[in-house]
C-alpha positions as CSV (number, residue, x, y, z in Angstrom):
1,X,-38.1,23.2,26.6
2,X,-38.1,26.9,28.1
3,X,-42.1,27.0,28.2
4,X,-42.5,23.3,29.8
5,X,-39.9,24.5,32.6
6,X,-41.7,27.9,33.1
7,X,-44.9,26.5,33.5
8,X,-43.3,23.9,36.4
9,X,-41.8,26.7,38.1
10,X,-45.0,28.4,37.8
11,X,-46.5,25.9,39.2
12,X,-44.2,25.6,42.4
13,X,-44.7,29.3,43.3
14,X,-48.4,29.0,42.9
15,X,-48.1,25.9,45.6
16,X,-46.3,28.1,48.1
17,X,-49.0,30.8,47.6
18,X,-46.9,33.1,45.8
19,X,-47.8,36.0,42.7
20,X,-46.9,34.6,39.4
21,X,-43.8,36.2,38.4
22,X,-42.8,35.9,34.7
23,X,-39.2,37.3,34.8
24,X,-38.8,34.6,37.7
25,X,-40.1,31.9,35.9
26,X,-38.1,32.6,33.0
27,X,-35.0,33.2,34.8
28,X,-35.5,29.8,36.8
29,X,-36.3,28.0,33.2
30,X,-33.1,29.6,31.7
31,X,-31.0,28.2,34.7
32,X,-32.6,24.8,34.3
33,X,-31.5,24.9,30.7
34,X,-27.9,25.9,31.6
35,X,-28.0,23.2,34.2
36,X,-29.1,20.5,31.9
37,X,-26.2,21.4,29.4
38,X,-23.8,21.4,32.0
39,X,-24.7,17.4,33.4
40,X,-25.3,16.4,29.6
41,X,-21.5,17.5,28.7
42,X,-20.0,15.8,31.4
43,X,-18.9,12.5,31.6
44,X,-19.0,12.5,35.5
45,X,-22.1,13.6,37.8
46,X,-21.6,17.0,38.2
47,X,-21.8,18.3,42.0
48,X,-24.5,20.9,43.3
49,X,-21.3,23.1,44.1
50,X,-19.8,22.8,40.4
51,X,-23.2,23.9,39.1
52,X,-23.6,27.0,41.6
53,X,-20.6,28.3,40.3
54,X,-21.2,28.5,36.6
55,X,-25.2,29.1,37.1
56,X,-26.5,32.9,37.4
57,X,-26.2,34.4,41.3
58,X,-29.0,34.0,43.6
59,X,-30.4,30.9,41.5
60,X,-31.6,27.9,44.1
61,X,-29.6,25.2,42.6
62,X,-31.3,22.4,44.4
63,X,-34.5,23.6,43.8
64,X,-33.7,23.7,40.0
65,X,-32.3,20.4,40.0
66,X,-35.1,18.7,41.6
67,X,-37.8,20.3,39.2
68,X,-35.7,19.6,36.4
69,X,-35.7,15.5,37.9
70,X,-38.7,16.0,37.6
71,X,-39.6,16.8,34.4
72,X,-37.3,14.0,33.1
73,X,-38.9,11.5,35.7
74,X,-41.3,9.8,32.9
75,X,-39.0,10.0,29.7
76,X,-36.5,7.6,28.5
77,X,-33.3,9.5,30.4
78,X,-33.9,10.4,33.9
79,X,-31.8,12.9,35.8
80,X,-30.8,11.3,39.0
81,X,-29.3,12.7,42.3
82,X,-26.1,10.6,43.2
83,X,-24.7,11.9,46.7
84,X,-24.2,15.4,46.1
85,X,-24.2,15.2,42.3
86,X,-26.3,15.3,39.4
87,X,-26.0,12.8,36.2
88,X,-28.3,11.6,33.2
89,X,-29.2,8.2,33.4
90,X,-31.1,5.7,31.2
91,X,-34.3,5.0,32.6
92,X,-34.4,1.7,34.2
93,X,-37.3,-0.1,32.7
94,X,-35.7,0.8,29.3
95,X,-32.2,-0.9,30.3
96,X,-33.2,-3.8,27.9
97,X,-33.2,-2.3,24.9
98,X,-29.4,-1.6,25.5
99,X,-27.1,-3.5,23.4
100,X,-23.9,-2.2,23.7
101,X,-21.2,-4.4,24.6
102,X,-19.7,-3.9,28.4
103,X,-16.3,-4.7,29.6
104,X,-16.8,-7.4,31.5
105,X,-16.0,-6.6,35.8
106,X,-14.0,-9.7,37.3
107,X,-16.2,-11.3,40.1
108,X,-15.4,-9.9,43.2
109,X,-14.7,-12.6,45.5
110,X,-16.4,-13.2,49.1
111,X,-14.1,-11.8,51.0
112,X,-14.3,-8.5,48.9
113,X,-18.1,-8.6,49.0
114,X,-17.5,-8.6,52.8
115,X,-14.9,-5.9,53.2
116,X,-17.1,-3.9,50.6
117,X,-19.8,-4.2,52.8
118,X,-17.9,-3.4,56.0
119,X,-16.4,0.0,54.3
120,X,-19.8,1.0,53.3
121,X,-21.8,0.6,56.4
122,X,-19.0,1.5,59.1
123,X,-16.8,4.1,57.1
124,X,-14.8,5.9,57.9
125,X,-13.0,2.2,59.0
126,X,-9.5,1.4,59.1
127,X,-8.4,-2.0,57.9
128,X,-7.6,-3.2,61.8
129,X,-11.5,-2.5,62.5
130,X,-12.3,-4.6,59.1
131,X,-10.5,-7.1,60.6
132,X,-12.0,-7.2,64.1
133,X,-15.3,-6.9,62.5
134,X,-14.8,-10.1,60.4
135,X,-12.8,-12.0,62.9
136,X,-10.3,-12.7,59.9
137,X,-6.9,-11.1,58.6
138,X,-7.9,-9.0,55.7
139,X,-5.1,-9.1,52.8
140,X,-4.0,-6.2,51.0
141,X,-4.8,-8.2,47.9
142,X,-8.6,-7.6,48.7
143,X,-8.3,-4.2,49.6
144,X,-6.3,-3.6,46.4
145,X,-8.8,-5.0,44.0
146,X,-11.7,-2.8,45.9
147,X,-9.8,0.4,45.3
148,X,-9.1,-0.7,41.5
149,X,-12.8,-1.0,41.3
150,X,-13.4,3.0,41.9
151,X,-16.1,2.0,44.4
152,X,-13.3,2.1,47.4
153,X,-10.9,5.1,48.8
154,X,-8.7,6.1,50.8
155,X,-10.2,8.9,53.1
156,X,-7.3,10.0,55.3
157,X,-5.6,8.8,58.3
158,X,-7.0,8.2,61.9
159,X,-6.2,10.5,64.4
160,X,-5.0,7.7,66.8
161,X,-1.5,5.9,67.3
162,X,0.0,5.0,64.2
163,X,-2.2,6.8,62.3
164,X,-4.0,4.2,60.3
165,X,-5.5,4.7,57.0
166,X,-9.3,5.2,57.0
167,X,-11.7,3.7,54.3
168,X,-14.9,4.9,52.5
169,X,-17.0,4.5,49.6
170,X,-17.0,6.8,46.4
171,X,-19.5,8.1,44.2
172,X,-19.0,5.6,41.8
173,X,-20.3,3.0,44.4
174,X,-23.4,5.0,45.1
175,X,-24.1,5.2,41.0
176,X,-23.3,1.4,40.4
177,X,-25.8,0.6,42.9
178,X,-28.6,3.2,42.2
179,X,-27.7,5.1,45.5
180,X,-28.6,8.7,45.9
181,X,-26.9,9.0,49.2
182,X,-25.5,6.4,52.0
183,X,-28.8,6.7,53.9
184,X,-30.6,4.4,51.5
185,X,-28.3,1.7,52.0
186,X,-30.5,-1.5,52.6
187,X,-31.8,-1.6,56.4
188,X,-31.9,-4.6,58.7
189,X,-35.5,-5.6,57.6
190,X,-34.3,-5.4,53.9
191,X,-31.6,-7.0,54.4
192,X,-33.7,-9.8,56.4
193,X,-36.2,-10.1,53.2
194,X,-33.3,-10.7,50.7
195,X,-32.1,-13.7,52.9
196,X,-28.8,-11.7,53.6
197,X,-29.2,-11.4,57.6
198,X,-30.4,-14.6,59.6
199,X,-34.0,-14.5,60.8
200,X,-32.1,-15.6,64.7
201,X,-30.0,-12.3,65.4
202,X,-29.0,-11.6,68.7
203,X,-31.5,-9.2,70.2
204,X,-29.0,-6.6,70.7
205,X,-28.0,-6.7,67.2
206,X,-28.0,-3.1,65.4
207,X,-27.4,-1.8,61.6
208,X,-24.7,0.7,61.4
209,X,-26.7,3.8,59.7
210,X,-23.7,5.8,58.0
211,X,-24.6,9.3,57.7
212,X,-21.4,10.7,56.8
213,X,-20.3,13.2,54.1
214,X,-17.9,10.8,51.9
215,X,-16.0,13.8,50.4
216,X,-15.9,15.1,54.2
217,X,-13.2,13.5,56.8
218,X,-14.6,13.4,60.5
219,X,-13.3,15.3,63.4
220,X,-11.1,11.7,63.9
221,X,-9.4,12.0,60.5
222,X,-6.9,14.1,58.9
223,X,-6.1,14.4,55.5
224,X,-3.9,12.4,53.5
225,X,-0.6,14.1,52.5
226,X,2.1,13.3,49.7
227,X,4.2,11.7,52.0
228,X,1.4,9.4,53.2
229,X,0.6,8.9,49.4
230,X,3.9,8.1,48.7
231,X,4.5,5.7,51.8
232,X,1.3,3.6,50.4
233,X,2.9,3.5,47.0
234,X,0.1,6.1,45.4
235,X,2.8,8.8,44.4
236,X,5.9,8.7,42.7
237,X,8.8,10.2,45.4
238,X,10.1,13.6,44.6
239,X,13.2,14.4,43.6
240,X,15.7,14.7,46.3
241,X,14.2,12.8,49.1
242,X,16.8,9.9,48.7
């Protein structure tokens, strides 16, 4: 493994016209082995920030992970990027070999699918904004189902009167739908080709293109605090609050 990765990093240096440096190649190959072990041992995708905290100083984590992903590209398991994190996944063309029993997920209702799509493309979005887009009321039960699925999360509070809660998607959402980042969401042409958009759309119709970082609040949002979570029923009230 070390020799193979060393060769890969050596090729990268030559591609950039740099003199082959055996010490650098070995350092990068060893960092790749360490990153491989960290991702393999984790039950959840590992962020590049977390990897940087564990790898030797001066290592370009992004470069290491891209070359490690290339190493696994044609193997039975692939190293895939999910937002700003990395995880091992069974190669897509070998999924038919998996015979393990899986928990049957509850099928989402049409309303839940519509709300999920709105959150995905319009995040950060409030409940009132969802209702304005759909033209109908969005029930708390629909939002609860999406939150329980792990695909949707509470992001923060909008800095407007009433401080409405904002919603966004999670890393689990990207992972489930095979997306590396929000920019990979299907565009208008792809949705039309799949029959999910009418060919007779208004001339001024435009698809939103979410480019936010799901883990970073926008300037129009503020963090959720414990008192907000208590109000939303997501945190047990502290003693003495009565």
